[in-house]
C-alpha positions as CSV (number, residue, x, y, z in Angstrom):
1,M,-60.2,113.7,-41.1
2,K,-60.0,113.2,-45.0
3,K,-57.4,115.2,-46.9
4,P,-59.9,116.9,-49.4
5,T,-62.0,118.2,-46.1
6,L,-58.5,119.2,-44.8
7,L,-57.6,121.3,-47.6
8,L,-61.0,122.8,-47.9
9,L,-60.6,124.1,-44.5
10,L,-57.5,125.4,-44.7
11,L,-58.5,127.0,-48.0
12,L,-61.3,129.0,-46.2
13,A,-59.3,129.7,-43.5
14,T,-56.9,131.6,-45.6
15,L,-59.7,133.4,-47.6
16,F,-61.1,134.3,-44.2
17,S,-57.6,135.5,-43.1
18,C,-57.0,137.6,-46.3
19,K,-60.1,139.1,-46.1
20,N,-59.7,140.4,-42.4
21,E,-56.3,141.9,-43.4
22,E,-57.8,143.5,-46.7
23,G,-60.5,145.0,-44.1
24,K,-58.0,146.5,-41.9
25,N,-55.9,148.1,-44.9
26,L,-59.2,149.7,-46.3
27,N,-59.8,151.1,-42.6
28,T,-56.3,152.2,-42.5
29,Q,-56.5,153.7,-46.1
30,E,-59.6,155.5,-44.8
31,L,-58.2,156.8,-41.6
32,N,-55.2,157.9,-43.4
33,D,-57.1,159.8,-46.2
34,Q,-59.3,161.4,-43.2
35,K,-56.1,162.7,-41.8
36,L,-54.9,164.2,-45.0
37,L,-58.1,165.7,-45.8
38,D,-58.4,167.4,-42.0
39,S,-54.8,168.8,-42.8
40,I,-55.5,170.3,-45.8
41,K,-58.7,172.2,-44.7
42,K,-56.2,173.2,-41.3
43,A,-53.9,174.6,-43.7
44,Y,-56.3,177.0,-45.5
45,Q,-57.6,177.8,-42.0
46,V,-54.4,178.8,-41.0
47,H,-53.7,180.6,-44.0
48,Y,-56.7,183.0,-43.8
49,D,-56.6,183.2,-39.9
50,K,-53.5,185.3,-40.3
51,M,-55.6,188.4,-41.0
52,N,-59.0,187.2,-39.5
53,I,-60.4,186.2,-43.0
54,P,-63.3,183.8,-43.2
55,P,-61.5,180.8,-44.5
56,N,-64.9,179.4,-46.2
57,D,-64.8,182.2,-48.3
58,S,-63.0,184.4,-50.5
59,I,-64.7,187.4,-48.8
60,G,-63.0,189.1,-45.9
61,K,-62.8,192.6,-44.8
62,I,-61.6,195.8,-46.7
63,R,-58.1,196.2,-45.9
64,K,-56.3,199.5,-45.5
65,P,-52.5,200.6,-46.7
66,P,-50.6,198.6,-47.0
67,Y,-52.8,195.9,-47.7
68,A,-51.3,193.4,-45.3
69,H,-53.4,190.4,-46.3
70,P,-52.6,186.6,-47.2
71,N,-52.9,185.9,-51.0
72,F,-56.3,184.3,-52.0
73,I,-55.4,180.5,-53.0
74,G,-58.7,179.3,-53.5
75,L,-62.1,178.4,-51.5
76,A,-61.6,176.2,-48.2
77,D,-65.0,174.7,-48.0
78,F,-66.2,173.9,-51.5
79,C,-68.2,170.7,-50.7
80,F,-67.4,167.1,-52.4
81,D,-64.7,166.1,-50.1
82,K,-64.0,162.9,-52.2
83,E,-63.3,164.4,-55.4
84,R,-61.2,167.1,-53.5
85,L,-58.9,164.3,-52.0
86,F,-58.6,162.8,-55.2
87,V,-57.6,166.1,-57.0
88,H,-55.0,166.7,-54.3
89,K,-53.4,163.5,-54.8
90,I,-53.2,163.8,-58.3
91,L,-51.7,167.7,-58.1
92,F,-49.4,166.5,-55.1
93,S,-48.9,163.0,-56.0
94,K,-44.8,163.2,-54.9
95,G,-45.9,164.7,-51.4
96,E,-44.7,167.9,-52.4
97,Q,-45.7,170.8,-50.2
98,D,-48.5,173.5,-51.8
99,N,-46.3,176.5,-51.8
100,R,-49.0,179.1,-52.3
101,F,-49.8,179.0,-48.5
102,E,-46.1,180.5,-48.1
103,G,-46.9,183.5,-50.4
104,F,-45.7,182.5,-53.4
105,T,-46.6,184.5,-56.3
106,M,-45.8,184.2,-60.2
107,Y,-48.1,187.2,-61.3
108,G,-49.6,186.8,-64.8
109,K,-48.4,182.9,-65.0
110,S,-50.2,179.8,-64.4
111,I,-48.9,177.3,-62.1
112,E,-49.5,174.2,-63.7
113,R,-49.4,170.9,-61.5
114,A,-50.9,168.2,-63.9
115,S,-50.7,167.7,-67.8
116,D,-53.5,168.7,-69.9
117,S,-54.3,165.0,-70.6
118,I,-54.6,164.8,-67.0
119,I,-56.9,167.1,-66.2
120,N,-58.9,166.3,-69.3
121,S,-59.8,163.0,-67.7
122,F,-61.3,164.9,-64.6
123,T,-65.2,164.5,-64.2
124,I,-67.2,167.8,-64.2
125,K,-67.4,167.4,-60.3
126,Q,-63.5,167.0,-60.1
127,S,-62.8,170.0,-62.6
128,L,-65.1,172.1,-60.1
129,I,-62.9,171.2,-57.1
130,Y,-59.6,171.8,-59.5
131,A,-60.7,175.2,-60.5
132,L,-62.1,176.5,-57.3
133,V,-59.9,174.7,-54.7
134,Y,-56.7,174.8,-56.6
135,P,-56.9,177.9,-58.9
136,E,-53.6,178.0,-61.2
137,F,-53.6,181.7,-62.4
138,S,-51.4,184.0,-60.2
139,S,-52.9,187.5,-60.7
140,Q,-52.0,191.0,-59.2
141,T,-55.6,192.7,-58.7
142,C,-54.5,195.5,-56.4
143,S,-57.5,194.7,-54.6
144,G,-58.1,193.5,-51.0
145,Y,-60.8,191.4,-49.6
146,Y,-64.1,192.8,-49.0
147,N,-67.5,191.3,-47.7
148,Y,-71.3,191.5,-48.9
149,D,-72.2,194.2,-46.2
150,D,-69.8,196.5,-47.7
151,F,-72.2,196.8,-50.9
152,N,-75.4,196.6,-49.4
153,D,-76.1,200.4,-49.6
154,F,-75.7,200.3,-53.4
155,I,-76.3,197.8,-56.5
156,L,-73.3,197.4,-58.8
157,P,-73.6,196.7,-62.5
158,Y,-70.4,194.7,-62.7
159,F,-68.1,192.7,-60.1
160,R,-65.1,194.1,-58.6
161,S,-61.5,192.5,-59.1
162,G,-61.2,189.9,-56.6
163,P,-58.4,189.8,-53.8
164,E,-54.8,189.4,-55.2
165,G,-53.8,185.5,-55.6
166,F,-54.4,182.7,-57.4
167,H,-57.7,182.9,-59.7
168,I,-59.1,180.3,-62.4
169,S,-57.0,180.0,-65.2
170,K,-58.1,179.9,-68.9
171,R,-57.5,176.0,-69.1
172,Q,-59.2,175.5,-66.2
173,M,-62.5,177.4,-67.2
174,K,-62.2,175.4,-70.4
175,L,-62.8,172.2,-68.7
176,L,-65.9,173.7,-67.0
177,K,-67.3,174.8,-70.4
178,R,-67.4,171.0,-71.4
179,N,-70.8,170.7,-69.6
180,T,-72.2,173.7,-68.1
181,D,-75.2,171.9,-67.1
182,S,-73.6,169.9,-64.8
183,V,-71.3,172.7,-63.4
184,S,-74.6,174.7,-62.4
185,Y,-76.2,171.3,-61.0
186,Y,-73.2,170.9,-58.6
187,I,-72.8,174.7,-57.7
188,S,-76.1,174.6,-56.9
189,E,-76.2,171.5,-54.8
190,C,-73.3,172.8,-52.9
191,Y,-74.5,176.3,-52.0
192,L,-78.1,175.6,-51.5
193,Q,-76.6,174.3,-48.0
194,K,-74.8,177.3,-47.3
195,D,-76.0,181.0,-46.4
196,A,-73.5,183.1,-48.8
197,I,-71.9,182.4,-52.2
198,P,-68.2,183.4,-52.9
199,I,-67.2,186.1,-55.2
200,T,-65.1,183.2,-57.1
201,V,-68.3,181.4,-57.7
202,Y,-70.3,184.4,-59.0
203,N,-67.5,184.7,-61.4
204,V,-67.7,181.4,-62.8
205,I,-71.8,181.7,-62.8
206,K,-71.0,185.2,-64.9
207,N,-68.3,183.8,-67.3
208,L,-70.3,180.7,-68.0
209,N,-73.7,182.3,-68.2
210,L,-75.1,180.0,-65.7
211,Y,-78.6,181.0,-66.1
212,Q,-79.4,177.5,-64.5
213,C,-78.1,178.8,-61.3
214,I,-80.6,181.9,-61.1
215,P,-82.9,179.7,-58.4
216,L,-79.9,179.3,-56.4
217,L,-79.4,183.0,-56.5
218,I,-82.8,183.8,-55.9
219,E,-83.1,181.5,-53.3
220,T,-80.1,182.9,-51.5
221,F,-81.1,186.2,-51.7
222,N,-84.6,185.3,-49.9
223,K,-82.4,183.7,-47.0
224,K,-79.8,186.8,-46.7
225,S,-80.3,189.8,-49.2
226,N,-77.2,191.1,-50.6
227,T,-76.8,193.1,-53.6
228,L,-74.0,191.1,-55.3
229,I,-76.4,188.4,-56.2
230,L,-78.6,191.1,-58.1
231,T,-75.1,192.1,-59.9
232,A,-74.9,188.5,-60.9
233,L,-78.6,188.6,-62.3
234,I,-77.9,191.8,-64.2
235,N,-74.7,190.4,-65.5
236,L,-76.5,187.2,-66.8
237,M,-79.2,189.4,-68.4
238,F,-76.5,191.9,-69.7
239,E,-74.6,189.2,-71.7
240,D,-77.2,187.3,-73.1
241,K,-78.9,190.7,-74.6
242,Y,-82.3,189.6,-73.0
243,P,-84.5,192.2,-74.6
244,P,-86.8,192.8,-71.6
245,F,-84.0,193.8,-69.5
246,F,-82.5,196.3,-72.1
247,E,-86.2,197.8,-72.4
248,S,-86.5,198.0,-68.6
249,N,-86.6,201.3,-66.1
250,I,-83.6,199.6,-64.6
251,F,-81.4,199.5,-67.5
252,K,-82.4,203.2,-68.5
253,E,-81.4,204.4,-65.0
254,M,-78.3,202.7,-65.1
255,K,-77.5,203.8,-68.5
256,G,-78.2,207.4,-67.6
257,D,-78.0,209.9,-70.4
258,G,-75.8,207.3,-72.3
259,K,-73.1,210.0,-72.5
260,F,-70.4,207.5,-71.4
261,Y,-72.1,204.2,-72.2
262,K,-70.3,202.5,-75.3
263,G,-72.2,199.1,-74.8
264,R,-70.1,197.7,-71.9
265,I,-71.4,196.8,-68.7
266,W,-68.5,198.7,-66.5
267,D,-70.1,202.1,-68.4
268,L,-73.5,201.6,-66.4
269,N,-74.3,203.5,-63.1
270,G,-75.0,201.8,-59.9
271,L,-78.4,201.8,-58.2
272,D,-79.9,202.7,-55.0
273,T,-81.4,199.4,-53.3
274,S,-84.8,200.8,-53.1
275,E,-87.6,198.0,-52.9
276,K,-89.1,199.0,-56.2
277,K,-85.6,198.6,-57.8
278,I,-84.9,195.0,-56.1
279,K,-88.3,194.0,-57.1
280,E,-88.1,194.8,-60.7
281,I,-84.6,193.1,-61.1
282,L,-85.8,189.9,-59.4
283,T,-88.9,190.0,-61.3
284,I,-87.1,190.4,-64.8
285,A,-84.3,187.7,-63.7
286,K,-87.1,185.2,-63.2
287,N,-88.8,185.9,-66.3
288,Y,-85.3,185.6,-68.1
289,Y,-85.0,182.2,-66.5
290,Q,-88.2,180.9,-67.7
291,W,-87.4,182.2,-71.1
292,K,-83.9,180.7,-71.4
293,L,-85.6,177.0,-70.3
294,Q,-87.7,177.4,-73.5
295,E,-85.0,178.0,-76.0
């Protein structure tokens, strides 16, 4: 056999061997990543299972004194696993444990596990994971968990405090403000696949005025009605000072005699859940959405 031919065969054999080795490494990495992701999700499951609180939501059952429930540490089943794994590896790059699971609190302060320069490099989808799954602001709300069914007898004009624990910090919210169109798109993409929207997500929709999520809210309400969706719609229209809402019978009833109304949403009264009131809120919200699209 000529030397050039022999050299070519050796080269091809080496390349084939390297390719096989690379494939093995990739498969091993994928398996390791899946194990890590499974362990992260299991940790949330175990944490929330301590008091039989659904791990896929920030909402469980109202607790009676002494309010023995685990701290809220973030959403357990938000979508986009690939981005979730990426963010987790960034935040815990040295293999340290997430001490939020151990009941660690630092009320009134944020636990910043990554620098501003690192989190500013996040995509919007990664920023959403960072905010919703790894909230960094420790807040003492003096409030327990509660579920949707507890509020289906009346319509609140504003959201009650979420559970005690960790919530989205100012710098996390600042990341989301960079592109609210994308934030609303990814929230809708995720929760159109689910039956309920967590309190944490309602607060993002309210705080960022994500009118783009109105179709998601209405579709979710049509799947399973709950009045917190109506609260979200009321908040969007109120904060945006939508004229037809302020001129509506709904707003007039919530305002009452106006004695205690100082222009703040928490001065408003709640409403009963009559079919007429629900229909009016949904109709005004649909019109509001179309109005926003034409801006």
